[in-house]
N, C-alpha and C positions, 0 to 999 in steps of 0.2 A: 450763770452760777444760781443754783437754786436755793429759793428762802423759803425758812421754817420758822414758826412761830407757836408758842403753845399759851393757853390763858387758863388761869384756874383764882376764882375771883369773885364778887356779888354783882360785878355789869352785864349786860347782855353781850354773851361770849361770841355771836356773831358779827357786831359791831367793833368790836376791841380787834378780833382778827381779821376783817377785812381792814381798818386801819392801820394795823401793822404790817399788813401787806404792803398797803400803799405805800408805805415807808421805805419798803425793798424794792419797789417797780425800778430804780435805778439801773440794777444789777442786771438786767434783761431778763426775759424768759419768756414762753410759748403755750404756758397754759397755769390755772389757779385751781383752790381749791380748800373749802373747810369741813371738818368733821367738828360735830359740837354732840357732845354727852347731855342728853334732856331726859323728857319724863318717859319717854317711848324709845330709851337707848340710845346708840348712836345714830345722829342722823348726817349723813356726806351729801354736801354740793359741791360738783367740781365743772370746771368746762376748759374746753381749748383757748386760746387767746387772752387777749387782755382781761385784768383784772375786772373792768367795766361789765365784760360780759358774765363775770359770775355776778356782779351785783344785777344786771339786771334779769338773768336767771332766777336769782331771789325773789324780785319784786312780783316776778309773775307765779312762780310756785309757792313762795313763802319762804321765810330766813328760817334756820335751824333755832329753836330756844332754850336755853340753857348756859352755865356758868362754869363749864369746863370744854376746852375745846384746843383744837391743833389745824394749823393752815400752811398751807404752801404754794410758793412760786416754782414752776419748775423747768428748768433749760435740759431739753432733751437729751440724754445720751443713750439709752436704748429704747427702742420703738420711736415710732413715728408721734408726729403732732397730733393728739385725738381725745376724745374726751376720757375713754377708757384709759388712755396711759397718763392722766391726769393723775394726780394726788389728791386726798391721801387714797390708800387704797385698804381693804379689808377683806379679813381672810377669817372667817368662823368670827371668834371672840376679840381679835386685835384689829385694830384700824390703825394705821402708823402713815408719816409723811417722813422722805429719807432725804439727804443731800449727801451727794457723793458717788461713789462706784462701787459697787460690789463685784468684781471680777471673775469670781468664780461663780456665777450664779446660775451658768447654763449646766455647769455640775452638778448643783445643789439640785435641779428640775429633775435630772437623770437619779440620782442619789434618794432621793426620799421621793420620786413620782407623783411628780405635783401638775406635770403637764395638761390633766385632766381637769384640774380646779383652777388655773389661772385664767384670767379675764382680759390681761394687759400683756404686754410686749416687754415688761419693764422687771429689771434688777430688783426696784424696792416691793412689788409684789411678791416676788418670790420671799424676802424676808419675810415680809407679812406670813405669808404661808407658811414658812419655818418655823415662826415664833408660836404661831396660831398650831404647829405641830408639836412642838414644847409646851405650850402653856398647858398647865394642871391645876390652876387656881393659885400658883406663886409667881406673879411677875419676876421679879428679883432673880427668882430659878430659871425662868424660861428666856430671859433676856441675857442670862448667863449663859447659858447653853447655845442660843445661837449666835451671839456673837462671837463663841469660840468656833462656829463652824465659817464664819464670815471673811473672805479676804480682798483686803481694798482699804479706801478711807473712806470713812463714812459717820454721819450722824442718824440717828432715830428719834422722832417722838413720836410718844405711843398711847394712844389709850386702848383700854381694856372693859371689853364690854358688861362685866361684873365688877368692877370697879369704878363705881361713880365719883369719887372725890379724887379722881385724877391722879 
């Protein structure tokens, strides 16, 4: 089962998110990632494999800095174990992590002509693309419209590029 976390506060977000994800490792997972809202917008780091791989990647490439962020450990339901299928997923102004299953994701790809913009094989990225489709500056309205189209059991934790306070 996937693990999702979010943080808004004064501490270094990357460290808080990794610490929180460490507490969820017992649940099992195949990839991990975080997205942090910082000075340069939303920065995402994700990788297949264990959380240690994510920590090692940030040690080499640098960790995102900021005080608002989301994190995820994935247990694959749709798509193989790859860096591209790891969460978070970003589409336009929307970055999200997802737990659960969106049963009608293939229909949504066809209905909203999303196949050309998707980078992964996941139902999660479909949710991000649909949310970005509906997003016109009002997060609540876009979420309401998106959730009304999704079938399944799921949770979403979302960052919007133009909403820096989380």
